[in-house]
N, C-alpha and C positions, 0 to 999 in steps of 0.2 A: 465416492472418493474419500479416502482416509485423510485425517488432518496431517499436516507436516510434522516431522519429528522434532521434538524439543531440541533447541540449539541450532537448528538449521534455518537458512533463509527460505521462507516458505512462499514468498511472493515479492514482486517488484512492480512499482507503478510510478507514473508521472502525473501530477495534478497541475493543470494549467487553465487559464481563462478560456481558451478556445481549443478544446480537445479535438474537434474535427480537423482543424488546420494542422495540428501537430501529428494527428493520426496519419494524415496524408503525407506529411514530411517523412515520417519513419517508414511508411509503406514504400516511398520512393527511394529512400536511402538504404534500407535493409532488405527489402523484398517481402516484409511481413504482410500478411492479410489481416483483416479486422473482422470481428464479430461484435455486434451491438449488444450492450447490456442495458436494458431499460431501467431508468432511474426515476420514473414518475414525472413525465413532462419533458424529459431529454434522455439522451443515451450516452453512456460512457462506452469504452471499447476494450475488449480483450484482443491482444495482438498475437497472431499465430505465425510460426515460421513456414507453414504450409497449410493449405485449406483443411486437411483432415487431421492436423496435428493438435496437440494440447496447447493451450495458451502459454506464452512465455512471459508476458508482461501486460500491464494495463495502462491505458491512457485515459485520464479522468478529467472532467470539468471541475473547476474550483467552485463547487456549489454543494449545498446540502451538507452531508457528513464530511466532505472534503474541503469545505470553505476555508478552513484555517491552515491547510497544509502548504508547505513551501513548494515553489515551482522547481523541483529537482527530482531526479530518479530517487525513489525512496525504497529501501529494502525493509522487509518485514521479518524480524527475527522471532521465531517461535519460542515462547517461554512457558514453563509449567504453571507459574503463579504470577500473574501480572502485578498484583498489589505488592508482592514481595520484591519483584524486580524493580518496580517504581521506587520503593523504599531504598533499595541498594543503590540505585542510580543517584538519588539525591545525596545519600550518605557519602558516595564516592566522588561527589563534585559535579554531577550532571544536573540537567534541568528537564522538567517535563514541559513540553511546549503545547501539546494538545492532548486532551483526554484526562483520564481514561474514558472510553465510550464504547457502546455496543456496536457491533458490526453485523447488523441484519440477521441475528440468530446464529451467525457463524462463530462468534466469540467476542472478545473484547480487545481493544487496542489502545495504545497511546503513542505519541511521538516524543522522542527525547533528543536532547543535544548532549553529547559527551563533553568532557572537559577540554578537548581540543577544538570543539566547535562543530564537529560532524553530527549530522542528523540521521536518525533511524527510527523505525517504528518497532514496537514490541507488540506481539500478538499472542494472546492466550486463546486457543480454540475452545469451543463449547465442548462439554463432556458428553 
């Protein structure tokens, strides 16, 4: 699978203390099915609109790499240069809330808050 195009929303997920409970909630509300993503001692979940479809979102436990993420649907915006985007974020009045940090060999990410208070992740795929 190729990395998402720069400037696009490449992923969306929700990080909560009890991912299994919230997984069940969204399965009931949206009809999504779930596939487990082993995280070393527990599993997070990819949510799928149909059993053989590509995942559309993730539901994650607030543990490990996700321990500091807020409990909200979080979009991941693909950027070409994470360090440059972080610098511009701060210059333009935003804040870095989490990171930057590695994402399991897939790339690097950080979570920012814009000047209006909205939160998003910036993601730079590995080359």
